[in-house]
N, C-alpha and C positions, 0 to 999 in steps of 0.2 A: 504493500500500500504506500503510495507516494504522499507523504504527509505535508509536502511543500505546498500542496493545493490549499490546505487549511491556513497556512501562514500567509500565502499570497492574498487571501481574502481580507486579511487584516491590514494590508499595505495600500498605499496610494498607487495610482495608475503608473507613474513613472518609476516606481520601485519594483524590484524583481527579486524573488526568492530563488536563488540559483540552485540550492540543494538543502535538504533537511535531513536530520538524523536524530533518532531518539537515543537518550543516554541516561545514565544514573549520575546524580550529583552526590559526591562523597562527603558526608559530615563526620563529626567526631565519632559518633556511635551508630548512625543510621545512614541509609541511602534513600534518595528520592528521585523519581523519574522526572525528566525534563525533556523538552523538545528544542533542539537547536536549529536555527535557520541562518544560512549565510545570505545576507540581503545586500543588494547592490543598488546604488542610485548615483547618477552623475559621476561614474567611475570611482566612487568611494564605496567601501565595503564595511559591514559591521556584522557581528554575530548577535542575533536576537535570541534571548532565552525565554521560553514559554513554560508555564505550568499547563497541564492538560488533564482532562478528566478520564479520557479513554483514548483509543486509537483516534487520532485527530482527522476528522473528515471535513468539517466546516470550521469557519471562524468562531462559532459558538463553543467549540471544544477546546479552545486555547485562550490563555490570558498572558499578556506580555509581562515579564517579571524584570528583565534587565536588558541592557544593550552594552556590548563591548565593542568599541570602535577598533578597527584594524589600522593602526597607525605605527609610527616609529617606536611608540611606547609599549607595543604589543608583543608578547611572546607566547609560543606554544611549547610545552615541555612534556615529553613522554616520561612517565615515572614507572620504574619497576624495581622491586626489591630483589636482592641477589638470591634469596631463598624461595622466591615465588616463581612458579612455572608460568611465565608470561604468555606462552603460546597455547596453553591449555584453556579450554572453554571458549568463550566467544567474546572476550572483552579486551580492550586496550585502554590503559589508564593514562590520561594526559592532564597536565596542569595548564590552564589558561591564565595569563597574567596581563594586567593593564595598569600601568603606573604603580600605585601602592596596594592594589587589590589583586587577589588571585582566587581561583576556584578549581577544585580537582574533580575531574569527570571520568566516567568509565563508559567507553564507546563499544558497541557491539563489534566483535571481531569479524573481519571480512572486507571484501572489496568496497562495499558502500561506505564504510567508515573511512577507509583509506582514501576513497575518492573525495569525501568531505574534507579530510585533512589536506589532501592535495589542492583542493580549490582554495582553502584558507591560506596555504603556503603561496599559491599563485597570487592571491590578492595582496598578501604581504610583500611579495616580490615586486608587484606593481608600485607599491608605496615606496619601496627602496629605490626603484629606478627613477621615480619622479620626486625624489626627496626635496627638491628645491620648491615644489609646490606643496605646502603643508595642508593636509586635509582639514576642512572646517566642520564637517558633519552637521551643517545647519538643518538638513532634512530630518535629523533625529530629534530635534528640539521638541516637536509636537508630542512625540512619544514619551520623552522624559517628563514633560509637563503633565501629561495624562497620568503617568505612574505616580508622580508626586501628589496629584490631586486625589487619586484613589487612596494613597497612603494617609493624606490629611484627614479624610473622612472615615478612616479606619475600616476600609473595606478590604478584606483579605484577598490577596491575589491568588493564593494557592487554594486548590480545592480542599474540601474537608479531608483531614487525615494526612496532609502533606505539610512540609516545612519550607518557608521561604529561604532562599539562599542567604547565608551569612558569609561574607567574604573574609578571608584571613589577611592581615597586614603582612606584606612581604618584608622579610629581613634582608634588606639590600646590602650586598657586600661587593665592593669593587674588586675585580680580579684582573690580574695581568696575565697575558698568555702570549707565548711565542708563536703559537700556531693559529693562523687565521682559519675561519671556517664557520659556515652557518649552522653546521651540525656539530655541536660540541658535547663531549661526555664529561659529566661531573660526578663526584661522589659526595653525598651529603655527610656532614660531619657527625650528625646525630642519628639521622634516620637510616643511614647505610643504603640509601636508594640510589639508583642510577638515573641520570636525566639525559635526554637528548632534546636539545632546544633549537628553535629558530631564533637567532639572536639579532639584535639591531646592527646595521652596518657600521654605525659609529664605533660600537664596542669592538668590532672586529677589524676595523680599518679597511672596509670593503667599499669600493666606490662604483662598481659596475656589475651587471648581471654576468658578464663573461667571467669575471674573477670568481663570483660565487659558484658558477658551474664547475670551474676547474677545481676549486677547493673541495666541493662535494665529491667530485670524481676521485680525487686523490685519497679520500678516506673511505671509498666504497669497496675497495678490493680487499676484504678481510674474510676470514672463515667464520666470523661471528654470525649469530642468528639474524638473518635478514628480516624475519617476521617481526622483529622488535623495532624496525626502522620505519619512520613515518614516510608518507609519499614524498618522493624526492624530485628535484628538477631533472630535466631530461639528460640522459647520458649522451656522450658524443662519440665521434669516430674513434678516438683513442681507447675508450672503454670497450668498444666492440672489437677492436684489434686484440686487446688483451684477453677478452672473453673467448674469442675464436682460437687464439694460440693456447690458452689454458685448456680448452676442450680437446684440442689435438693432442696435448701432452698429459691427458688425464691419467693414463696408466702409470706415469712417472711418480705422481704424488698421492695416488689412492690405492687402497687394498680392499679386498672383499671380507665382509663379516656377515655371517648368516643369522637371520632373524625369522621367527615363526609368525605367520599371518593366518589367523582364523577367519575364514569367509563363510558366511551363513546367509541363506535366503529362505523366506517363508511367506507364502501367500496365505493371509489369515482370514480371507473371505468376510471381511467386515466385522469379525468377532472381537470381543474384548478378551484380555488374558484370563484364562480360567485355570491354568495350571502352571507350575514352575517350569522355567525354560532351562533349568540346569541340565537335564538329560541331553539337550541340544548344545548349549553354549559351554558347558564344562565337561565335555566328553573326552578331552585330552588328558593324558597323565600329567604332563607338565603344563603350567599356565602359558598360553601363547603371548608373544610380545605385542601383537596388534589384534584388534577385533574390527572387522568390517561386516556389519550386520544389516541386511536389507529386508524390507517388508514390501508386500504388494497388497492391494485391496484393504488397506488399513481401515478405511471407512467408506461404505457404499452409499451413505445417505446423500440426499440432494444438497444439503447444506455444505457438505465437504466438496461436492462436485462443482457447485456454482460459486461458493464463497471461500473455499479452501479453509474453513474453520472446522476443527474436530477436536474433541476432548481425548480421543483415543491416542493421539500422539504422546501425551504425558503418560497414559496408562501403559502403553507398550514400552516406552522408554524406561519406565520404572521397572517393568518386568525384565528387561534386558539387563539393567544395572544390577538387579538382584540375582540374575542368572550367570553373571561372569564368574570365571574361575576363582574359587575362594582363597587360593594360595598366593594371590598377588593383588596389588593395589593398582587400580586403573584410573585414568583421567579421561574425561570426555573431551575430545578435540573438536568435533563438529557433528551437527545434525542438520540434515537437509530433507525437505519433504515437498512433493508436488502431488496435491490431492491425496491419493492413497498410497503413493510410492515414497518410501522413506528409507534413508540410509544413515546409520549411526557409526561413528568412528571413535573407538577407544584405543588408548595406548597405555602400556605400563608406565607408571609415573617416572621411573628412572630413565626412560627414553624421551620423555616429553620435551626436554630442552633441545633435542636434536630435530624436532619437527618444525618446519618453516614453510612459508609461502602457501598457507592453506587457503584454498578457494573452493567454493561450492557453486554449481550451476544446475539448472533444470531445463528440460525441453519437452514440450507436449507434442505427441504425434496423433492425437485424437482428431475429431472432425475438423476440417480446414487447417490441419496442422497446428491447432491452437489448444484445443481442449486437453486437459491434463489427466483424463481418465486412463490414457495410455501414454507412454513416453519413458523418460529416464531422469534420474537424479545422479549427480556425480560429485565426488570430492577429489581434488588433486592436492598433493602436498610434496614437500621435499624432505626426505629423511636422510640425514647426513649429506651425501653428495649424489643421491639417486632421486629422480623425479618419478612419482607414482601416481597413477590415476585409477580410481575405483568407480565403477559404473554399476548402478542398480536399475534394471529396466523391466518394464511390463509391456510386452508386445501384443499385437492384435490377436484376438481369440478365433476359435472355430477351426475345425480340421482342414477345410478347403482353403483357408486364407494364408497359406505359407508364403505366397508372393507378397501379401500385405505385410507380413512379418519381416520379410527381407527388406521391403521398402522402409519400414520403421527403423530397422537397424542402420540402414544407410543415412536416413534422416538424422538420427542421433549422432552418428559419426560426423556428419557434415555441419550440423547446426550447434552442437555443444562445444562452446569455446570458453577459455579462461583468460581473463585479463592478466597481463604480466606486470611484475613489479616495475620493470623498465618500460615507461610509456612509449618509447620509440619503437618497441618491438611489436610485431603482430600478435594477435591472441594465440594461445596454445590450443591445439586440437587434441582429441583423445590420443591419437596415435603418436603424438610428439612427446611421449613419455618413455622413460626407460622400462617401466613395468606398467602393464594395464591389467587390472583385475575386473572381470565382468561377471556379475551375478544377476539373478532375477528369475521371474516367471517369463521365460522366453516363448512359452505357449506352443512350441513345435510339438506335433502329435505323431502317432503311429499311423502310417498309411498302408493301404492295400491288404490289410488283414481285418477279419471280422472280430467281433467281441470274444466269441468262444475260443478262437485260435490264439488270440493274445493272452487270455487268461490261462489257457492250457500251457503255453510257453512259460508263463510266470510260475505256475505250479511246479513245473519241471526245473525252475531256476535256469532256464536256457536264455539268459539275458543277452548272450552274444548273438544268437540268431535273431532275437527280437530287435536288437539294436540296429540290425541292417535295414529295418523298415522305419527307422526313426527319421523324421523329416529333417531335423537339424543336422544329423550326420550326412544325409544325402546332399543337403544344400552346402555344407562345408566341403564335401568331396567335389562338388561342382564349382567350388570357389565363388559361390554366389554371396556368401556372408562369412564373417569371421576369418578372413584370410590372415594367416600368420598366427592364429590363436591355437591353443592346445586345450584339450579336455581329458581328464583322467578316465581310466577304464570304469565303465558303469557295471557294478556287480551288485546292485540293489534293485528292488522292484520299483515299478513306476510310482511316482509320488502324487498322481492325480488320476481319477477322482474317487474320493471316499465319501461314504455317508458321515456327516459331521458327528463327532463323538464316538467313532468306532474305527475298526480296521476293515470294514466291509466295503467292497467296491460299490459304486453308485447304483442304487436301486430305484432312482427316480424314473419318471416317464421317459426322459431323454436317454438314460442309461449310457453315459459317456464311456467310450472305450478308454482303458487305462493308458496313460502317457507319461513320459518324462518331461513334464513342462518346466520343472524347476532345475536350473543348471548353473554350473560354475566353470568359467573358462579363464585362461590367462594368456598373456603375450609378453615376451621378454626373455632375457638371458639369465642363466644361473638360478633357475627355478626348479624345484623338485616337489612333487606332491607326496605327502605322507599318507593321506587317506582321502577318500571321497565316499560319502555315505548319506543315507536318509535316516530319519529318526522316527520310527513307528510308534514310539511311546507317547508322542504328542498327538492329541486327538481333537484339538480345538476347532480345526478347520477341515475343509474338504481336500486340502493339500497336506502333504507331510513336509516338514522342514528338511533342508539339505545342508550339509556342511562339508568343508574341505580344509585341510591344514597344509599350507604351502611353506616350504623353507626357501627363503629368497636371499640371494647374495647381494648385499647392499654395499655400495661404494663408500668407504670412509676415507677421510683425508688425514694423511700424515702431515702434521703442521710444519715440521722442519723441511720436508721435501717440497711442500707447497710453497713455503717462503723462498726457497732456492729457485724453484721453477718460475715463480712470479717475478723475482728480481732479475732473472736472466731474460725473461720476455721483455720487461720494461727497458733493460739496457739495449736489447736488439731493436726495439721500436725507436728508442732515442736516436740510434745510429741511422735508422731507415728514414726518419722524418726529415725530409729535405724539400727542395723545390720541385721534385718530380710531380707532374700533373697526372692525376688518374685518368684513365680512358677505358672504354668498353667497346666491344663489337656487338651490334644488334643483329639477330637472325633475320628480322624483317622490320620494315618501317611503315608498311601499309597493311592493314587488316580489313577484310570485307566479310560481313556476316550476312549470309543469304537467307531470305525468307524467315525472318524473325517472327515468332508467334507469341501470343499472350501466355505467360507462365511456362514458357519452354526454354530451358537453359541452353545456351550455346557458349562455347569456349574455344579460344585459340591460344597457343603457347608462344610467348615472346622469350627467347633465350638471350641472356646477357653473358658475354665472356670477358673477363678482366684481362685485357691484353697489355695493360700498363706495367710500370715498374714497381708499383706500390698497391697495397690493398685499397679498396674504395668503398664508399658508402653511397647508396643511391636512394632517391625518393621521388615519387611523382608529386609535382608541386602545382599550386593553383595558378591559373592564368589571371591576368588583370581583370578586376571587376567580376570575378566568379567566386562563389562561396566554397567550392570544393574542387579537387583536381580533375574531376570527370563528371559527365552527365549522370543523372540518378539511375539510369538503366544500365550503367557500365561500372564494373569494378576491376581493379587490378589486385591480384593476390599472389605475393604480398605487395603492398603499396610502397614499402621501403625495406631496406635490408643492407647487408654487408657481403662483399665478395672478396675473398682472399686473392692474392696475386696468382694469376693463372687459373683461377676458379671460374665456375659457371653457375648461374642461377636461372631457373625457369620461372617465369611469371605467367600466371593464367589470366588472360583478358576475358572476362566473363560478361555476357549480355543477358539480362533477364528483365523482361517487361512485366510489371505488376500493376495493381489497381491504381497506383498514384501516377504512373507514367503512361499507361495505356490511352487515356482520353486524348491527350495531345498528339500522340502518334496515330491514333485511329483516323483523325480528321485531317492529318497532314500539317498541323500547326508546328509539330516537332518532327525531326527526322533522325534516323540513326546515323548521326555524324558527330564527330568530336576529334579534337587534337589533344593528345597527352603530351605533357612536358616532363621528360625524365631528366632529373637534375643529379649531377655527381657533386658531392661535397669537395670543394677546392678544384672542381673540374668544370666541364662545359655542360650545356643542356642539349638534349636530343629530342626531336619532335616525331611523334608517332601518329599516323593518320588512322582513324577508325571510321569506316563507312558500312552501310548495310541497307536492306530494304525491309520494311515492316508490313506484314499482312494484316489488314484491318480486321477487327473482330467485334462481335456483339458484346464481348466482355470489355467494359470500359466505355461503351457507347450509351448515351442517355436514353431514358424511356421515351422521351418525345421523339428523338431521331428514329428510334427503332419502330415506333408506331407509324412513321411516315414511309417506311421501307417495306415494299411487298416482295422485293427480291433479296436474296442473301447479301449480307453486308459486303462480302468480297467482290461481288459483281457490280457494286455501285462505284461511280467515279468519285475520286477523292474530293473534287470540288463540291459535289452534292453533300458529302458528309461534312465538309467544312461549313457550308451554308447552314445546314441543319444544326450544327453545334453552336452557331452564333444566335439561334432563336430561343427565346425563353418559352417554356411550355404554357405560360399564362397568356402569351400573345396570341391574338386571333389572326392567323396568317391564311391568306387564300391559297388553297391547294387544288390541283386538278382532280385529285382522287380523295375520297373519304379516307381518313386515316384509320388504321386498325385500332380496335378497342384496347388491345394489349399487345405487347411485342410477340410476334409469332414464335420467337425462340423461347420465351418464357412459357407460352402455351404448350410448346412441344415437350418441355421438361415436366411441367406439372401434369399434363395429360398422361405421359408415360407413367409417372408415379401413381396417379389416380387409378390407372388400369392395372398396374402390376405390383404396387408396393404398399397399398393401404394397410395390409396385414403383415408387412415385413418387420420382423423382430429387430429392434434397435435402429430403425430407420432414423436418419438425421443424427445418430449418435455413433455409428460405426463408419469410419472413413472408407473411401473408395480407393481404387488404384490410380496412380498418376498417369499410367499409360492409357487407361480407359478414359480418364478425363480428357486427354489429348484427342482421342477419337471423337468424343462427344462434342468438344469445342469445334473440331474441323467440320463435323456434320452440320452444326448450327451455322457456321460461318460460310459454308460453300453450297449448301442445299438442304432440302427438307426430306429426308428418307421416311419411309413408312414407320420405322421405329428406330429409337436411339440405340447405339451399341453400349456394351458394358453392363455391369451389375446394377441392381437397384441402388446400392450404396453409392456407387460412382455417380449415378444420375442425381441423387439427392445432394451429394457434395458439389456437383457442378451447378445446381440451382443456388446453393448458398454462396458459392463463389461469384455467380452472376450478380446476385443482390449486393454482395460486398464490393464489387467493382464498379457499380453505378456511380458516375460522377456526382449526380444529385440523387440522394436516397429516395425511396418510395415516398416517404413523408419529407418534403423538401426542407432544407435547413431553416428557411424563414418561418416554418411552423413549429420548430422544435421547442421553443420556449413555451408556447401555448400548450403543447402536449404535456410538458412537465407541470404547468400550473393547474391543469384540469385533470390530472391523472386519476384522481379519486372520484370523479363525477362522470358516470357512464354517458349521460345525455350530452354533456359538454364535449366529451371525447368524440362522440359521433358527429357533433356539430363541427368540430375542427376538421374531421375527415371530409365532411360534405363541402368544405371550402377549398379542398385541394384542386389543382389543375385536373382536367377531366381524365387525361391518360394516367396520371398518378393515382387518382381516386379509383379508377377501374382496376389497376394492378393491386392496390391495397385490398379492395373488397374481394377480388379473385383469390388472392393468397389466403385471406382470412377464411373464406368459404372452404378452400381446399384443406386447411389445417383443421377446421371443425370436422370435416369428413374423416380425417386421420384419428381424431379423438373418439369418434364413434367406434373405432376398432382398437381401442387402447388395450383391451384384454389380450390381443394378439401382438400388437407392435410395442407394447410397454411404454407408451407415451402418456404424458399428462399435461395439463395446462401449464404448470410451472416449467417443465422442460422446454416446451415449444415457445413459451413467452421469453425464456432466457436466451434461446438460440436465435429466434427471429427478431426480437425487439432490438437487439444490437445492430441488426442489418437494415431493418426497415426504418428504424427511428434513430439514425446516427447523429451524433453531436458534431457541430462544426469545430469543436476543440476537444481536448482530452476530457473524457468523462471521469467523474469520481464515483465512488460506490453508491452514494445517495442518488445521483442522477440515474445510474443504471437500474436501480430498483424502481424508480419512478417510471422509466420507460417500460419496464416489464409490467408494472401495474396498469399503465395506459393500454398496452396491447392485450392484456388478459381480458379486458372488457369485450373484445371482439372474438375471443375464442370460446366464450361460454355459450353453451348450446342455446339456440333461439335468438342469438344476436343478429341484427339486421346486416 
């Protein structure tokens, strides 16, 4: 939840909340929750501190308590005690100081807190660069007066049960230092704590940003825990040279030490913990060094699906904590959850200080690639000198959907990315780790065998024969998924599906064939599996939990060897840095993308070879008066990087047209044309030409335009499409033919679903196949066949994508505010719809009538008013700006009036 929306509502129009973060304020004996907002106005920045009653959604939920201007008197200090495991848990302690006052805060551990601190550091850097212009902060006066006024009439700022901040007076001591640097380490004389602070330039003798960057860089190459360092200014070419050379010589200063990793996965079918997890989590003789425990279907309720709220997170977390091996003490490093998919990472306390760079990310692969009922959660971290990524996924269900599962896997690999500590580096993907551990309900089933045959093989314990019919094994053998991964020998019976509370196979009406849905795989070197097993003793779910113990060789640093290697590299770079100008050879300078289509990825490879005498750093840079280095339909991956002398790097130039770029391309106002500027640091610029042709589509074309077209969109001259795009649907324009009541493409999809899918189980909740969507799109854009290709789920998703891509939603933006205002009044809601332009009103009523037909068959398709309102309200009634949670609920309430049986 982005709480900066609530802060923004408290500000004036010219003031902007850049980022907000919730934190704890540390008092002598208690902590209190506060909301921090970094606010900018007229190039001045200040931290606004708010009390809040709950998750801040609107301005009513927050109350301004204090303002800390970011000026030359401002510092941020990270505080950590030597005996405290600062990387454990989810918090980072910092001390904010301004003049003679200071306050200590605890920020949630992770990328968002680091991003907040990075923005604060950037704001402070701007102050340092413009130190001749002293900030006045006149725009904060009105807030200061309001706070004093509230204080004078004794109105408490803090909600009941909270304590207003009481600032400590700083004990200022002047220190002399031979070492310049914005990031200094101190040891408190009494507290024994370590501080890292952003100090003022006067105290450090720093006069320019360039000096600051060099000094930060000179202190960044240490073996100390990087997770303790706040967000830093950008690294430069010299750093990348050193990192590249250190990576090449890693074998010189590292050695392998083996650690045990317990991996567990359990689909709990929406149940609460009913039994101890010790038989699963404490099944090893010796306590493991790490625990990576994954759950799926943690909560199957609609509240969890739509709003991601569930009490079961704490219930299962407590059950895991109590089930860990009793002969060791463990620290929670990270927990991440997406709806019902949860991953928990524990580490033995003695190893915690060696865990760094912890990041967590999620990706949903449900309907339209957004819903989180299917997808993955992941945690990456650095342990000693090895980078490790753990993925917990829940892939598409049903026996016949193995292609959809393959697509889910590829989506997760492509879309799950981790931000790096060095902001100049591109995000890390799953495969860019030394070790990848993949667990979860992968949902691959047994094919080509009937239920009796499968159960007979299980009774005989002939798992080897049964495994040859396993879909995952077949897909791996065909290199369709999990290329480079390994899985241990399966010598336990399938883990799905059982009658809940027993060891009996499924006796329900569907009588699912047993399958090994729950799996554990790994990728990387120096990994040995100790065991791989299921745990029949646990009977809470219709799945059985699975566990594996891996012994992994982790790279540890020999400090002495590292120091020698580092010093040698620095000496060599000092010798090499001269007036040599870097240069590269480009494989091509012109790229043409033929027949680009809506949501169809195309890519070409640009190869750069460093033919110069020195390593070089490249980056695609912005052209004058353009906000980014390329057009929004184009990306270069990676957009920046480092090439060693004689080395080569491949850059993927990718074209992808989505809902935001399709409207301009459809009507010809935009073209597939761009010039990329490739810049070499200390070198010259290279110009790369991008051209192509786009095939117009009904996706991204307005309702009004489509109603004027009786022929397929790709048969229409682009001049006609451009003229129609310039006409407002509310204008009465004379046309030779009566327009269609609704777009024929919309009718084709809805008619198909009405005829074949009103009883389809999980319709509009189960995603389709991307390949089938491409076929459906081509049929709609080039002609009208008797029936659409693809499954019912693919047609349903194609309909949702059509509505999502409309330049103006079914309910035009100009009516959005009225819909929110009247959401509780059914008659007023109908009145608003009656005022829509005729073509938009027809589409709204047509869709509502179709959805009411679906609800008549809810016993078969498992739909209800809440599900349909949630899915369709966000498409039919889109906001012209980012919606908050309160607005989303109002749009759903508005649309529900038209789904109730008997609505006009």
